[in-house]
N, C-alpha and C positions, 0 to 999 in steps of 0.2 A: 504494499500500499504506499502511496506517495504522500508526502507532506506538502501542504500548500503554503507558499512563502510569497511575500510581496517585498519588493525592493525599489528604491528610489535613487536616481543619479540626478543631482543638481549640476548644472554646467554654468561656470561664471563667464564673465565677459572676455576672459582670455582663452576660452575653450577648455579650461581645466575642470576635472571632474571631482566631486565631493565624495570621498572614500573614507572608509574607517580602518585604522590600524588596530586590530583586535589584540588583546593581551594574552598572557599565559594562562588565564583562568577560563578563557572562552570555551564552551563545550563544543563548538564547531569552529574550524579554522583558527586555532590559537596561533598567536604570533604571526598572522598573516593579514595582508591588506585585502579588504573585502567591501561588499556593497552595504550601504545603509538599508536596514530592513529586518524583517523577522517573520514569524509564523502568523498565518491568518487565523484568527480566533473564531469559534463556533458562532454562526449567525452573522458573521462579518463578510462584506464584500471585498474583493481584492483591493479595490480603490480605497475603501475605508481603511483597510489594514495599512496600506501604504501611507496614508495621511497620518494615521495614529503612530506608526513606527517612526516616521520622520520627526514628528513632534516629541515623542518620548526620548529618542536618542540625540536630538540636536536642538530642540525648542524652536525649530523653524515651523511656522504655521502660515496659513493663508496663501500658500503657493499653489498655482494651477498645474496639476500634474497631467501629463499625457501618457496614455498607455502605448508602450512600444511594441511589446511582444509578451506572449507566455510560452514558456519552453520548459522541457523536462531534462533533468540531469541527475546523475548519481552522486550523492554527497559522500566522499570517500571517508570522511571523519566519522559521520554518524551512521554510515552503513545503510542508508535508505535512499530512495528516489525523492527528488524535489520537483514540484511543478511551481515554477517561479514566474510570477507576474511582474514584469519590469516597467517602471515609470520614469519619465523624463521631465525636467523643467529647466528652462533657461532663466538665469537670474542675475541680479546685480548685487547679491550678497557677497560678503568676503568672509575670511576665516574669523575675523573678530566678531561677527554676528552669529557664529555657529557655536553652540555650547555642547561640549562632549559629555554625554552621560553614560557612555558605554565604550570600553576598550581604552587604548592609550591616547588616541586623538582622532578627531574627525576633521579633516582639512581638505582643501582643493589641491589636486594633484595634477601636474602636467602629464597627459597620457603618454607623451614621448619618453618619460622616465620610468614607466611602470616596470620595465624589464630590469631595472636596478633594484626593485623592491621584492620582498617575498610575497608574491601575489597568491591569492586563493583561486580555487577553480571556477568559482561563480563568476569571477571577472572575465575568464576566458570566453564564457558564453555571452556575457553582457557587452563587453567592449566593442565587437564589431557591430552590434545592433545599435549601440549609441553613436559611435563615430560615423557609422553609415546612415543614420537616421536623417531623413530630409531636413528637419529642423536644424540639426547640427551642420549638416553640409551647406545649407543655405547661408548660415552666418559665418562659418569658419573654412568653408571650402573642402575639397577632397583631394587627397594625395593620390597620384596615379598608382593603381594597383600593381603589384608584381604577380607573376604566375610561377607555380611551383609544381613539380611532378614527384610524388612520394609513393613509396611501396611498403606493404605489409605482406611478408612471406610467412607461410605456415608450414611447419614441418609434420612428419608422420605422427608425432605426439600432440599436435595441436599447439605447439609452442610458436611464439611470434618472434621474428627476427627484428631486434631493436638495436639502436646505436646509442651508447653512452657518449654524449658530447663532452668535449673537454672545455677548460676555461677560456680557450681562444675562439670558441665558436661565435660568430657575429650575431646569431640568434639563439636565444635560450641556452647560454652556456651551462655546464655542469648539470644538465638534465638528459633524460632518456627520451629518444624520439625515433621517427621513422627514417629509413634510408631515403634519400632524395634531396632535391635542391631546386635552385632557379632554373626556369626554362630559358633556353637560349633564344635570341631573336628569331622569330619565325617558326620556332620548333613547336610541334603539337604535343600535348601533355603526355600521351602514351609513349612516344619516342623518347621524351625527356625522362620518363620513368625508367624505361629499360637502360637508357645511357647512365643515369645516376647509380642504379644498382651496380653496373659493371664498374664504374669509376671508384665507388666507395667500398665494394666488396670483392672485386676481381671476378665476380660470377657473371658469365654471359647467359642470360635466360634465353631459351628457345622461343620462337614466335608462338604466340597463343598461350603463353604461361600466364600472363597477366590478364585480369579482366577489371573493368572499371567498378569502383565501389561507390565513391561519393566525392563531390567537391564541396569543400568546407570554406567558409569565409573566416579568416583569421586575422586579428589585429596584431600587427608587428610593431611594437612601440618604437624600436630603433629606426624604422622607416616612416612611421606615422601614417601607415596606410592599412586599409582592409584589403588583404590580399586573397587570391584565389588558389586554394591548395587542392589539386587533383589527386586523389588517393586511388591506387590500384592494388589488387590483392592477388594472390596466387599460391598454390600448393607446390612444394618442392621436396625432393628426396635429397636433402643435404644435412650436414652436421656442422657443428662450430669449426671442425677441422677443415671444412671446405671454404671457409670464409677468411679472406684477407682483409684485415682492417686497414683501409687507406684514409680514414678520416675519423677523429674522435678518439676516445680511449679504447673502445672495444665494440664490436658488433657481434652479438650473440643471440641464440635462441632462448627465450624467457618463457617460463610457465605462465599460463594465461591469468590465473588469479594474482600471481606476483606482478604481472605486467600492469594490471589495473591500479595497483597501489604504489607504483614507482613515482618518483619526482619527474613527471612527464612535461615535455615541451607543450606549448599552447596547442600545436597541432595534435600532439599526442593525446591531450586531455579530451579533445573532440573526437579523434578517430578511434583510438584503442577501445574504449568502452563500446562505442557504437558498433565496431567490427565484431568484437567478441559476442555481442548480443544479436548479431544479425544472422539471416538466413544464409548469407555468403559464407560465414565462418562454419556453420553447421554442415553445409554442403561440402566445403573443402575438407573438413575433418571427418565426414562420414557420421556425424552425430544425429 
């Protein structure tokens, strides 16, 4: 059973987002930067919960909230699904007018610096929806999106081939993610996915090994853009001994439940649980 949650993002005159740094005592997302919000109470609408949570956590009231989207995701910390209703408001408020009643601080954050913070998973789902929202784009513009081709390979045991990125990675350093990378000019996503696997692992996949899974919109703070990440999946009869790690610390097959709980990249947060819960994964593993 999923838990209903309402969350609010206020955007100031600079295009910065009001976020909460949770403390070590938080039951969910401790020591992480997260959305302002909380559970919807019995008999309460999503909008009513958003208004109440904003007032309780910040003392901000009288702001006109616009519904952005409602989406589902798995909360790793609490071990349950969340159905999150996301709301947005453009505001002239500053940090001085926000009172922090929960966590270490609630302040406006430059979205281009979020990769330097310890971000929570709900931000991964919310950021592309906020940065790509028409109201945000109309006021602050839109950075040109980048294209990526990424791959999830499954072995005979149902394990996923994942890459542990190192501290030098330009996107999501020190996190676990998919093999893949930027598409070259004029390159189609599938060709890019095959090329990236070979460049990063030394494995040349035969034609037809990969099939399209999904295209995710991912906000990459370092670029300031909502990018298109095309994910392809396939079954292989390989082991770790067949993989040459040409990028990152290591590229290895990971047990599915361990993969869910790794410190994943932003793309990984979106793609790994979705793939493990998909018909694609069940078919490729014979489950």
